C-alpha positions as CSV (number, residue, x, y, z in Angstrom):
1,M,0.1,-0.2,0.2
2,S,1.4,3.5,-1.0
3,G,0.4,6.8,-0.8
4,K,1.8,10.4,-0.9
5,V,3.3,11.6,2.8
6,R,3.9,15.5,3.9
7,M,7.1,16.6,5.3
8,T,7.2,20.3,6.8
9,R,10.4,22.3,7.6
10,R,10.4,25.5,9.5
11,V,13.1,28.1,9.2
12,T,13.2,31.5,10.7
13,F,14.6,34.9,9.5
14,S,14.5,38.7,10.6
15,S,13.2,41.3,8.4
16,G,12.4,44.9,8.7
17,H,10.0,46.5,6.4
18,R,7.0,49.3,6.3
19,Y,4.0,50.1,5.0
20,W,4.9,53.1,2.9
21,L,5.2,53.1,-1.1
22,S,7.9,55.4,-2.5
23,N,5.7,56.2,-5.5
24,L,2.8,57.5,-3.5
25,T,2.6,60.8,-1.5
26,E,2.5,61.1,2.2
27,A,-1.1,61.8,1.8
28,D,-1.7,58.7,-0.4
29,N,0.3,56.4,2.0
30,R,-2.0,57.3,4.9
31,A,-4.9,57.1,3.0
32,L,-4.0,53.6,1.8
33,F,-2.4,52.2,5.0
34,G,-4.3,53.8,7.8
35,P,-2.7,53.5,11.2
36,W,0.2,51.2,10.1
37,A,1.6,54.0,7.5
38,S,5.1,54.8,8.2
39,P,7.7,56.2,6.3
40,F,10.2,54.2,8.7
41,N,10.8,50.5,9.3
42,H,9.7,48.2,11.5
43,G,11.4,44.5,12.1
44,H,9.6,41.0,12.5
45,N,11.2,37.6,13.3
46,F,9.7,35.6,10.8
47,I,8.6,32.2,11.2
48,L,8.2,29.8,7.8
49,D,6.8,26.4,7.4
50,V,7.4,24.9,4.4
51,T,5.3,21.7,3.6
52,V,6.3,19.3,0.5
53,E,4.4,16.1,-0.2
54,G,5.7,12.8,-1.9
55,E,6.1,9.1,-1.8
56,I,8.4,7.5,0.2
57,D,11.3,6.2,-1.2
58,P,12.0,2.3,-0.9
59,T,15.7,2.4,-1.0
60,H,16.2,5.4,2.1
61,G,12.4,5.2,3.6
62,M,12.2,9.2,3.4
63,V,10.0,11.6,1.1
64,V,13.2,13.4,0.5
65,N,16.3,14.5,2.4
66,I,15.6,17.3,4.6
67,K,19.4,18.5,3.8
68,R,18.0,19.1,0.2
69,I,15.0,21.1,1.1
70,D,17.3,23.2,4.1
71,D,19.4,24.1,1.2
72,V,16.7,25.5,-0.9
73,L,15.1,27.5,1.8
74,R,18.2,28.9,3.0
75,D,19.3,29.9,-1.0
76,R,16.1,30.9,-2.3
77,I,14.3,32.3,0.7
78,V,16.7,33.0,3.8
79,S,19.2,34.5,2.0
80,Q,16.9,37.3,0.2
81,F,15.3,37.9,3.7
82,D,17.3,37.5,6.6
83,Q,18.7,40.8,8.0
84,R,17.0,42.6,5.0
85,S,14.7,45.8,4.4
86,I,12.1,43.9,2.3
87,N,11.3,46.9,0.8
88,D,14.5,48.7,-0.3
89,Q,16.6,45.4,-1.0
90,I,13.9,43.0,-2.1
91,P,13.0,44.7,-5.9
92,H,9.7,42.8,-6.3
93,F,8.6,45.2,-2.9
94,A,10.0,48.7,-4.1
95,N,6.3,49.4,-5.0
96,R,4.6,46.6,-3.3
97,A,3.2,46.6,0.1
98,P,5.1,43.7,1.9
99,S,2.1,42.2,3.8
100,L,1.9,38.7,5.1
101,E,-0.4,37.9,1.9
102,N,2.1,39.6,-0.4
103,L,4.9,37.7,1.3
104,L,2.9,34.3,1.2
105,A,2.1,34.9,-2.5
106,Y,6.0,35.7,-3.2
107,I,7.5,33.1,-1.2
108,Q,5.3,30.1,-2.8
109,A,6.2,31.5,-6.2
110,E,10.1,31.7,-5.6
111,L,9.8,28.1,-4.5
112,A,7.5,27.1,-7.4
113,Q,10.1,28.4,-10.0
114,P,11.6,25.4,-12.2
115,D,14.2,23.3,-10.8
116,T,13.9,24.6,-7.4
117,L,12.3,21.8,-5.2
118,P,13.9,18.3,-5.5
119,L,11.8,16.4,-8.2
120,E,10.6,13.9,-6.0
121,V,8.2,16.2,-4.0
122,A,5.6,18.6,-4.8
123,L,5.0,22.2,-3.1
124,A,1.9,21.4,-0.4
125,G,1.6,24.6,1.5
126,I,3.3,27.2,3.7
127,R,2.8,29.0,6.9
128,L,4.4,32.4,7.4
129,E,4.1,33.9,11.5
130,E,5.0,37.5,11.2
131,M,4.5,37.7,14.9
132,P,3.0,35.4,18.0
133,G,-0.6,35.1,17.3
134,F,-0.7,36.4,13.9
135,Y,0.0,34.3,10.6
136,G,-1.0,33.5,7.1
137,E,-1.3,30.2,5.4
138,L,-1.3,29.5,1.6
139,E,-2.0,26.0,0.1
140,Q,-3.7,24.8,-3.0
141,G,-4.4,28.5,-4.0
142,K,-6.3,29.2,-0.9
143,M,-4.8,31.9,1.4
144,T,-6.0,32.4,4.9
145,L,-5.0,34.9,7.7
146,T,-5.3,34.0,11.7
147,R,-5.4,36.5,14.3
148,T,-5.2,35.1,17.7
149,Y,-7.2,36.7,21.1
150,E,-7.4,35.6,24.5
151,F,-10.3,35.7,26.9
152,A,-10.9,34.3,30.7
153,A,-14.0,33.2,31.6
154,S,-16.3,30.7,33.9
155,H,-18.7,28.3,33.2
156,R,-20.2,25.1,34.7
157,L,-21.0,21.8,32.6
158,D,-24.4,20.7,33.4
159,S,-27.2,19.5,31.1
160,P,-30.9,20.9,31.7
161,H,-31.6,17.3,30.0
162,L,-29.8,15.3,32.7
163,D,-30.7,14.4,36.1
164,P,-27.9,15.5,38.3
165,A,-26.6,12.4,39.2
166,T,-26.0,11.5,35.5
167,N,-24.5,15.1,35.0
168,L,-22.1,14.4,37.6
169,D,-21.1,11.0,36.3
170,L,-20.6,12.6,32.7
171,F,-18.7,15.7,33.6
172,G,-17.2,14.9,36.9
173,K,-15.3,18.2,38.7
174,C,-16.5,20.3,35.6
175,N,-20.2,19.7,37.0
176,N,-18.6,21.7,40.1
177,P,-21.9,23.7,41.2
178,A,-19.7,27.0,42.0
179,G,-18.5,26.4,38.4
180,H,-14.6,26.7,37.2
181,G,-12.8,29.0,34.8
182,H,-10.4,28.9,31.8
183,N,-7.9,31.2,30.0
184,Y,-9.4,30.5,26.7
185,V,-7.4,31.2,23.4
186,L,-9.2,32.1,20.1
187,E,-8.0,31.9,16.7
188,V,-10.1,33.5,14.1
189,T,-9.4,32.8,10.2
190,V,-10.3,34.6,7.7
191,E,-9.9,33.8,3.8
192,G,-9.7,35.7,0.5
193,S,-7.7,37.6,-2.0
194,P,-5.1,40.5,-0.7
195,D,-6.6,44.1,-2.0
196,P,-3.9,44.9,-5.0
197,R,-3.5,48.2,-3.7
198,T,-2.8,47.7,0.4
199,G,-2.0,43.9,0.2
200,M,-4.2,42.8,2.9
201,M,-7.5,40.8,2.4
202,V,-9.1,42.3,5.6
203,D,-8.9,45.4,7.6
204,L,-7.5,44.1,10.9
205,G,-8.5,47.1,12.8
206,E,-12.0,46.1,11.8
207,L,-11.5,42.4,12.5
208,D,-10.4,43.3,16.2
209,R,-13.1,45.4,16.3
210,V,-15.8,42.8,15.7
211,V,-13.9,39.9,17.6
212,E,-13.9,42.2,20.8
213,E,-17.6,43.6,20.2
214,E,-19.1,40.1,19.9
215,V,-16.9,37.5,21.6
216,V,-13.8,38.9,23.4
217,G,-15.4,42.1,25.3
218,R,-18.8,39.8,25.9
219,Y,-17.1,37.0,27.8
220,D,-14.0,38.1,29.1
221,H,-14.2,37.6,32.9
222,K,-18.0,36.6,32.6
223,N,-19.9,33.3,33.7
224,L,-21.0,31.7,30.1
225,N,-23.9,30.1,32.2
226,E,-25.1,33.0,33.9
227,D,-24.3,35.9,32.1
228,I,-24.4,35.3,28.4
229,P,-27.7,35.3,27.4
230,E,-26.9,32.9,24.0
231,F,-26.0,30.0,26.6
232,A,-28.9,30.0,28.7
233,G,-30.5,26.1,28.8
234,K,-27.5,25.1,26.7
235,T,-24.5,23.1,27.9
236,T,-21.4,25.3,28.0
237,T,-19.2,22.7,26.6
238,S,-16.2,24.3,24.2
239,E,-18.3,22.4,21.5
240,V,-21.4,24.6,21.9
241,V,-19.3,27.7,22.5
242,S,-17.1,27.3,19.9
243,Q,-20.0,27.0,17.6
244,E,-22.0,30.1,18.9
245,I,-18.5,32.1,18.2
246,F,-18.2,30.9,15.0
247,N,-22.2,32.4,13.8
248,R,-21.7,35.4,15.6
249,L,-18.5,36.0,13.7
250,N,-19.6,34.8,10.5
251,S,-22.6,37.1,10.2
252,K,-20.7,39.9,10.9
253,L,-17.7,39.3,8.9
254,Q,-20.1,39.0,5.9
255,A,-21.3,42.4,6.2
256,L,-17.7,43.2,6.0
257,N,-17.2,41.4,2.8
258,S,-15.1,39.3,4.8
259,K,-15.3,35.6,4.6
260,L,-14.7,33.5,7.8
261,S,-12.8,30.1,7.2
262,R,-12.5,28.6,10.4
263,I,-12.3,29.3,14.2
264,R,-10.3,27.4,16.9
265,L,-10.8,27.7,20.4
266,W,-7.9,26.6,23.0
267,E,-9.9,25.4,26.4
268,T,-6.5,24.4,27.5
269,A,-3.5,24.0,26.0
270,R,-4.3,20.2,25.5
271,N,-8.1,20.9,24.3
272,M,-8.4,22.5,21.1
273,F,-11.8,23.0,19.1
274,E,-12.5,24.1,15.4
275,V,-15.4,25.2,13.6
276,S,-15.1,25.8,10.0
277,A,-16.9,26.9,7.4
């Protein structure tokens, strides 16, 4: 039995960039990029994950020699970006916004050049993290952008459809009448195509505003069972909470012409729940 196997290799690089195009006036730059507009660079420690796929070679038991992937990533990507000013030292970005979305597209194009990757593997996807809690992914032509948020809330797992003994048996300590709490981590992922002018697929300020209004500000330091009307009469499992968050964000983001791709809710470092479109 044979099948393709995926392998992901991670590299890092540090680069500076700015949201300020030299062919535009100051007024046009500020109108285009809003609060992110600045004629001065700022920097990031980027983390790049590159995934390739292929079949296992029966001779050596590998999909591809990792050293060959390392060579490609060092020569084609890291050497271009590390310790560089993206706007000033990479010609592609001389008059193009160095957004996370545009960087993803550029890196994919670089790796897709003929005779770049070893012949035995194909590029399956890339993930680029600009800073903790903010990353983009590109796979099979689908580009997504993920933003991370946090809120603290308490709840009690108790189903109105079950008797007390059954609730206690099913939920154990989580059925504690006084409740318990979590520091929830919420990942919100949108998908789409970048605006050709800004290089961005979504206004991050508007995304932050919607998530704050609909979820973080609404749930933070609240008792989900007692304080939040949408959970009245429901069991506040993370499955139920995740579905409610997705539904609330989906309707609001559609009004902003943004497509919600998925949400991930981390209840603890060991428990994650995902709802996708």
